[in-house]
LODREN-259519 format. One record per atom (N, C-alpha, C, O): z, x, y; residue in one letter. Coordinates in steps of 0.05 Angstrom, whole numbers, plus 32768, in hexadecimal, padded with zeros to 4 digits. Atoms other than C-alpha are relative to their C-alpha. Layout:
BEGIN
ZXYa ...
REM end
This chain:
BEGIN
800580038019p 84EE87178709p 7FFB801C7FF5p 7FF2802F8002p 80027FE5800Cp 84EE874D86D8p 7FE3800A8001p 7FDE80227FFCp 801E7FFA8003s 84A1874E86DCs 7FF7800F801Cs 7FE68020801Ds 80047FEF7FE2v 84A28764872Bv 800F80178000v 800680268011v 7FF07FEB8004l 84D8879B871Bl 7FF680157FF1l 7FF6802D7FF5l 80097FEC8014s 84BA87B586E1s 7FDD800D8009s 7FD480228000s 80147FF67FF1s 847287B6870Fs 800B801C8010s 7FFE8031800Fs 7FF87FEF7FEDi 849B87E0873Fi 8006801A7FF5i 7FFE802E8000i 7FF87FE5800El 84B688148711l 7FE3800B7FF7l 7FE180247FF8l 801A7FF88007r 846E881D86F9r 7FF180108017r 7FDB80188011r 800E7FF27FE9l 845C88408740l 800580198000l 801580217FEFl 7FFF7FE28004s 8456888A874Es 80217FFE8008s 802B7FE9800Fs 7FE97FF47FF8s 849B88AA875Es 80027FFE8020s 80157FF7802Es 7FFE7FFA7FE1d 848988B787A4d 80017FDF800Dd 80107FDA801Fd 7FFE80187FFBe 847C886C87ACe 801C7FF27FFCe 80287FE3800Ce 7FE080108007i 84BE8855878Ci 8015800E8016i 802780038023i 7FE87FF17FE6e 84E2888B87BBe 80007FF08018e 80157FEA8023e 8001800A7FE8l 84C3886887F8l 80087FE57FFCl 80137FDB8010l 7FF680178002l 84D4882587DDl 80217FFF7FFFl 802D7FED800Cl 7FE67FF98002s 851D883D87CBs 800F7FFF801Bs 80267FF7801Fs 7FF47FEE7FE2s 852A88578812s 7FF87FE4800Fs 7FFE7FE38027s 7FFF80197FE8r 8518880E8831r 800D7FE67FF1r 80147FD58001r 7FF5800F800Ci 853487DE87F9i 801E7FFE8000i 802C800C7FF2i 7FE17FFA7FFBc 857A87D2880Dc 800C7FEE7FE9c 801F7FF97FDDc 7FF2800B801Br 858D879A87D2r 7FE47FF57FF3r 7FCE7FF07FFEr 800E800F8019i 856D877F878Fi 800D7FF27FF5i 80217FF97FE9i 7FF38017800Eq 857E873F8776q 7FE97FF87FEAq 7FD27FF17FEEq 8018800B8016t 855E8731872Et 80047FE37FFDt 80177FD78005t 7FFD80188008g 854E86F28714g 80177FFB7FE4g 8025800E7FDFg 7FEF8006800Aa 857886D086E0a 7FF580067FDDa 800480007FCAa 800B7FED8011m 854B86F486A9m 800A80107FF8m 800E8021800Am 7FF27FEC8001r 857187248682r 7FE980187FFEr 7FD180197FF9r 800A7FE37FF8f 8567876E868Ef 800680137FE3f 801E80147FDCf 7FF67FEF8012d 8564879E8651d 801280188011d 800C801C8028d 7FF17FF47FF6i 859C87D2865Di 7FF3801C800Ei 7FFD80268021i 800A7FF07FF8s 8569880B8664s 7FEE7FFC8019s 7FE480108024s 801080087FEAf 854287E4869Cf 801780048018f 8016800F802Ef 7FEB7FF97FE7r 858587E286BFr 8006801B800Br 800780228023r 7FFD7FDD7FFAk 8592882D86BAk 7FEB80088010k 7FF380138025k 80177FF87FF5r 854C883A86D3r 7FFD7FFA801Dr 7FF38009802Er 800080097FE1l 8556880E8713l 8018800D8009l 801580148021l 7FF17FEF7FF2l 859588348720l 7FFB801C8009l 8005802A801Bl 800D7FDE7FFEt 857188788719t 7FEC7FFF8016t 7FE880118026t 80167FFA7FECe 853988628742e 7FFF7FF6801Ee 7FED7FFA802Ee 7FF6800E7FECf 855D883A8777f 801480048009f 80237FF28011f 7FE17FFB7FFDp 8597885E8785p 80147FF68019p 802C7FF48019p 7FF0800A7FE9r 85A6884487CEr 7FFE7FE68003r 80077FDA8017r 8006801B7FFAt 858F87FC87BAt 80177FF67FF2t 802080017FDDt 7FEC80148010r 85C787C787AAr 7FF57FF17FEEr 7FE37FE27FF5r 801380068012i 85B387B28769i 80117FE37FF9i 80297FE77FF9i 7FF280117FFEf 85CB8764875Df 7FFC7FEF7FE4f 7FE47FEB7FE1f 800C80088020l 85C887418712l 80117FE68000l 80247FE0800Dl 7FEF801C8005h 85DF86FD86FCh 7FF47FF27FE6h 7FDD7FF47FDEh 800880158018y 85DC86CE86C1y 80057FE18000y 801B7FD68002y 7FFA80177FFFg 85CB868D86C1g 7FEA7FEC7FF5g 7FD47FF67FF0g 80158013800Fl 85A1864E86A3l 7FFD7FEA8012l 800C7FE68025l 8006801F7FEBs 8586860E86C3s 80137FE98002s 800F7FD58010s 7FEE80137FFDe 85C385E886B7e 8018800B8014e 80297FFD8020e 7FE77FF37FEFa 85F0861E86DAa 7FF680198008a 7FF7802C7FF9a 80097FE67FF8m 85D08651870Cm 801780128009m 802980078016m 7FEF7FF17FF2r 85F98691871Cr 801C7FF87FF0r 802F7FEF7FFCr 7FEA7FFF8013v 862A868D86E2v 801280158004v 802A80118007v 7FF57FE87FF7t 863986D686EFt 7FF3800A8019t 7FDD80028021t 80127FF17FEAf 862687018728f 8014801C8009f 802C801C8010f 7FF27FE97FFDf 8634874B8730f 7FEE8013800Df 7FD68011800Af 800B7FEF7FFCe 862187858752e 7FFC80177FE8e 801180207FDEe 7FFE7FEB8013l 860587BA871Fl 80088019800Al 801A80247FFDl 7FEF7FE57FF7n 861687F98748n 801B7FFA8004n 8027800F8005n 7FE57FFA7FFDa 865887E78751a 80127FF77FE3a 802A7FF47FE1a 7FF38006801En 866287D48704n 7FEF800F7FEDn 7FE480027FDBn 80107FEF800Cv 863E880D86E7v 800B7FFE7FE3v 7FFC7FFB7FD0v 7FFD7FFF801Fk 866F881186A7k 7FF97FE37FF8k 7FF57FDF7FE1k 800A801F800Ek 865D87C386A0k 7FDF7FF47FFBk 7FD67FDD7FFCk 801C80077FF1i 861587CB86A2i 7FF97FF97FE9i 7FE07FFB7FEAi 8005800C801Bh 861287B08657h 80087FEA8000h 80067FDE7FEBh 7FF9801D7FFEt 862E876F8670t 7FEC7FF28013t 7FD77FFD8019t 800A80137FEFe 86178734869Ee 800F7FFC801Ee 80067FF08032e 7FEB80027FEDg 8654873A86CBg 80157FEA7FF8g 80167FDF7FE2g 7FED80118002s 868B871086D5s 80007FE3800Es 7FF27FE18022s 8008801D7FF1a 869186C386EBa 800080058018a 800F80158023a 800380017FE7s 867986B5872Bs 801A7FF18006s 802B7FEC7FF5s 7FEE800F7FFAk 86A6868F875Ak 7FFF7FE67FFAk 7FEA7FD97FFAk 7FFC8026800An 86BF86468746n 7FF180027FE9n 7FE17FF07FE6n 80108001801Dv 86A1865B86FDv 8013800B7FF1v 802080207FF5v 7FE87FEB801Ai 86CA866486BAi 7FE980007FEDi 7FD87FEF7FEFi 800C7FF78011i 86A6867B8686i 800D7FFC7FE3i 802380097FE5i 7FF17FFA8014k 86C08672863Ak 7FEC7FFF7FF0k 7FD57FF57FF4k 800F80018016v 86AA868185F7v 80027FEE7FE7v 80197FF07FE0v 800280158012f 869F864D85BFf 7FFC80087FE3f 7FEA80197FDFf 80117FFC801Ad 8699864F8574d 7FEE7FE37FF9d 7FEC7FD18009d 801180158005d 866B861D8551d 80087FE87FFFd 7FF97FD48000d 7FFA801E8004d 869C85E8854Bd 800B7FF4801Dd 80127FDC8020d 7FF480047FE2g 86B285E98599g 801D800D800Ag 8029800B801Fg 7FEA7FF17FEEe 86EB8616859Ae 80008015800Ee 7FF180278009e 7FFA7FE57FE9a 86FC864885CDa 800480197FEDa 801280187FD9a 7FFB7FEA8010l 86F6868E85B2l 801280168014l 800D8018802Cl 7FFB7FEA7FEBp 871F86C685CFp 7FEE80188008p 7FD6801B8002p 80187FE87FF5n 8703870485EFn 7FF780137FE9n 8008801C7FDAn 80087FE9800Dn 86DA873485C6n 7FF37FF17FE7n 7FEC7FFC7FD2n 80068010801Di 86C486FB8595i 7FEA7FF38008i 7FEC7FE4801Ci 8017800E7FF9e 867E86E38597e 7FFB7FE37FFBe 80037FDB7FE6e 800080138003g 866B86A0859Fg 7FEA7FF5801Ag 7FDB80058027g 8011800F7FF3l 8644866785CBl 800F80058019l 80288006801Dl 7FF47FF97FDFi 864986758614i 80027FE2800Bi 7FF07FD1800Ei 7FF880187FEFg 866E863D8636g 800880008022g 80198010802Ag 80027FFF7FE4v 8669862F8686v 800E7FE78011v 80077FD18009v 7FF280147FFBk 8692860386ACk 800380068024k 800B801C8029k 7FFC7FF97FE2g 869486008702g 7FED7FF38010g 7FDC7FE58006g 801480087FF2d 867085F0873Ed 7FE580037FFEd 7FD87FEF8006d 80217FFA800En 8627860D8725n 80047FEB7FEFn 80157FE27FFFn 8003800D8012l 862985DC86F1l 7FF07FE8800Al 7FFA7FDC801Dl 800E80127FFFc 85F185A886F2c 800C7FE28001c 80227FE17FF8c 7FF080198006l 8602855986F7l 7FFD7FF67FE3l 800F7FE97FD8l 80068009801Fg 85E3854C86AFg 7FE57FFF8003g 7FD780058017g 8020800B8009y 85A18536868Dy 7FF97FE78004y 800B7FD68002y 8005801A8002l 857E84FC8695l 80087FF27FE2l 800F7FDA7FDEl 7FF5800B801Bd 858D84F5864Ad 802180077FFFd 802A801D7FFAd 7FE27FFD7FFFe 85DA84EA864Ee 800C80077FE4e 802180147FE2e 7FF57FFB8017k 85E484EF8607k 800180227FF4k 8013802E7FE8k 80067FE58004l 85C3853385FFl 8018800F8015l 802A801D800Bl 7FF07FF27FF2w 85E9854B863Ew 802080017FF6w 802D80167FF7w 7FE97FFC8009q 862C85348620q 800580117FE2q 8019801C7FD9q 7FFF7FEB801Ds 861B855685DCs 800A8027800As 801680387FFDs 7FFE7FE77FF5h 861D85988605h 801C8008800Eh 8022801E8016h 7FE77FFA7FECl 866185908627l 80157FFF7FEDl 80117FF07FDAl 7FED8000800Ek 86A385A18608k 801C80038014k 801D80178023k 7FEC7FF77FE4n 86E785998637n 7FF58008801Fn 80008017802En 80047FFE7FE5g 86BE85958676g 7FED80198000g 7FE2801F8015g 80157FE48002y 869385DC865By 7FE97FF07FFDy 7FE77FD87FF8y 801C80058009f 864D85DA8654f 7FFA80137FF2f 7FF580297FFDf 80047FEA8014v 864186008611v 7FDE80037FFEv 7FCE7FF27FF5v 80187FF38000t 860286298618t 7FEF80047FDEt 7FF880027FC7t 800E7FF6801Cs 85CF863B85E1s 7FFA80188000s 7FE780217FF4s 800A7FE88002d 85D6867F85F3d 802480087FF4d 803A7FFD7FF8d 7FDE7FEF8006r 861086B185D2r 80038014800Br 7FF280218017r 7FEF7FE87FF2g 863886E285EAg 801C80057FFEg 80287FF87FEDg 7FE47FFF8003l 867E86F985F3l 800C80078014l 7FFC80158021l 7FF37FF47FEBl 86B3870A8629l 800D80137FFBl 802280117FEFl 7FE67FE97FFDd 86D1874E8631d 80157FFA8009d 801A7FE68016d 7FEB800C7FF7d 871487588639d 800780008025d 801B7FF7802Ed 800380067FE4d 8705875D8687d 7FF07FE4800Ed 7FEC7FE08026d 800B80137FF6g 86E2871A8687g 7FDE7FFF8002g 7FCF7FEC8007g 801C7FF67FFBf 869E873D8689f 7FE87FED7FEBf 7FF17FE77FD5f 8016801B8012l 8665870C8664l 7FEE80187FF4l 7FE280288003l 80157FF1800Fi 863D8736862Di 7FEF7FE57FEFi 7FF77FD37FE1i 801680158002f 8601870E8622f 7FF380117FE5f 7FE980277FE5f 80107FF7801Ck 85E6871685D4k 7FE87FF87FF7k 7FD980047FE8k 801E800B800Cg 85AD86E785CDg 80007FDE7FFEg 80147FD07FFAg 8000801D8009r 859A86A185C6r 80077FF77FE0r 800380027FCAr 7FF08005801Da 85BD867A8591a 7FE57FF57FE9a 7FE57FF57FD0a 801D800C8013d 8574865D8576d 7FF2801D7FF9d 7FE2801D7FE7d 800A7FE7800Bd 856286AD8572d 800B800C7FEEd 7FFF801B7FDFd 7FF37FF38015v 859686C18549v 7FF680057FDFv 7FFA7FF57FCDv 80017FFD8023i 858286DD8503i 801380007FEEi 8027800E7FF1i 7FEB80048016n 85A686CA84C5n 7FF580117FEBn 7FE180087FE1n 80097FED8013a 859A87058495a 80177FFD7FEFa 802C80097FF3a 7FE880018017n 85C586EF8458n 801980008012n 802780148011n 7FE280047FFEg 860386D7847Dg 80068019801Cg 801D801F8025g 7FF67FE27FECv 8600871684B3v 7FE97FF98017v 7FD17FFB8013v 800D80067FE8l 85EA86FF84FDl 7FF080118005l 7FF680267FF9l 80127FEA7FF5v 85B887288518v 7FEC7FF8801Av 7FDA7FE88019v 800C800F7FECh 85A087238561h 7FE180158007h 7FDF802E8006h 80217FEB7FFBp 8551873D8571p 800880118015p 800080288013p 80027FF77FE7d 8567875085B9d 801280207FFDd 800F8033800Dd 7FED7FE88004e 859D8787859Ae 7FEE80117FF1e 7FEB80297FF8e 80107FEC8008i 856B879F856Bi 7FE580078012i 7FD8801B800Bi 801A7FF27FEDe 852E87A985A1e 801080158016e 800480288020e 7FF37FEE7FEDq 856487CB85CFq 8003801D7FF1q 7FFE80327FFEq 7FFB7FED8011k 857387FB8596k 7FE2800E7FF4k 7FE280247FEAk 801D7FF28005i 8525880B8586i 7FF98010801Di 7FF18027801Fi 80097FF57FEDl 851B881285CDl 800F801B8013l 800880278027l 7FF37FE27FF7k 854D884D85D8k 7FF680157FF5k 7FFC802B7FFDk 80097FE98007h 8523887185ACh 7FE480008003h 7FDA80168001h 80137FFA7FFCw 84E2885F85BAw 7FFD7FED801Fw 7FF97FD4801Fw 800180127FE4p 84E18849860Dp 7FE97FF68003p 7FD580037FFDp 801980087FFCg 84B1881F861Dg 7FE87FF57FEDg 7FD07FF27FF1g 80148008801Bl 8494880785DEl 80017FDF8006l 80167FD28009l 8002801F8001n 848087BE85E3n 80047FF47FE2n 7FF77FFC7FCFn 7FFC8003801Ec 849D879B85A5c 800E7FE78004c 80137FDF801Ac 7FF280167FFDs 84C2875B8591s 80087FFD7FE3s 7FFA80037FD0s 7FF57FFE8016v 84F6874E855Cv 80057FE57FF8v 800E7FD7800Av 8001801F8002l 84F58707853Al 80077FFF7FE3l 800580137FD6l 7FF180068019g 851286EA84F8g 7FEA7FEA7FF3g 7FE47FD78000g 800A8017800Fv 84E786C084C5v 80097FFE7FE4v 8016800F7FD7v 7FF18005801Fq 84F486A18482q 7FF3800D7FF0q 7FDA800C7FEEq 80077FF18014d 84F586CE844Cd 7FE77FF27FEAd 7FF07FE57FD7d 800F800C8016p 84B286B78422p 800680067FE5p 7FFB7FFA7FD2p 7FF67FF78021k 84D086D583E2k 801A7FF28001k 80227FF17FEAk 7FEA800F8001k 850C86B083EEk 801B800E7FF7k 803080037FF0k 7FE87FEF8008i 853A86EC83DDi 801880058016i 8030800A8010i 7FF380077FECk 855586E88423k 80007FED8013k 7FEB7FE18013k 8000801A7FEEd 856986B4845Ad 7FDF8005800Cd 7FCA7FF8800Bd 80197FFB7FE6t 853886D6848Ct 8002801C7FF9t 801480287FEFt 800A7FE27FFDi 851487178490i 7FFF800A8019i 7FF17FFC8028i 800E7FF37FDDi 850D874084D5i 7FED800B7FFEi 7FE680177FEAi 80187FFA7FFDi 84D5874E84EBi 7FF78009801Di 7FF47FF9802Fi 80067FF67FEBl 84C087818521l 7FE28003800Dl 7FD180138006l 801D80017FF7a 84808772854Aa 7FF880188015a 8005801B802Aa 80017FEB7FEAi 846387AE856Ei 7FE27FF3800Ci 7FD27FE57FFFi 8017800C7FEEe 842A879E85A5e 7FED801B7FFEe 7FF480308008e 80167FE7800Dg 83EA87CC858Ag 7FF380048017g 7FE180158018g 
REM end
């Protein structure tokens, strides 16, 4: 999990060097890792094979890839795992072409059998695909680019803003800053939503 890797990266350079010489492989959990964090892992553990995956409770390891072998795709979650198909859908359940953002849909051997609430389960299915509450897109090589949770997207007067994207841009300028971006209803009703940056003091 990110908390374990973050703790490791806070060790001294000598301690990290010792670990780096002994750790052959790292596989991260399904929680998403910021790009700057991924780059730091590659720098600090140059001899270690680092594996990432995207998944959810209903479908584990939707993607799986080795970061070291796909550095040019460091901004992605990888391509579909074996026997898994990923499609991206619009809000009406229509499949979207590559490079267009929508809801991530998953079909394959890794999909769970359903929910105890069958009606709720069926409401997530579209032509055999489990349509998640995650937003993303597929690039031309079939690599998944995660954009954020659909329920976290901020609608700023018709413009969809992803908190993760803002946080990543902030962290490029102030690495290590503990911050969070969120949207709240505009109390003055001038805009649909206003964007708040919360910084841990």
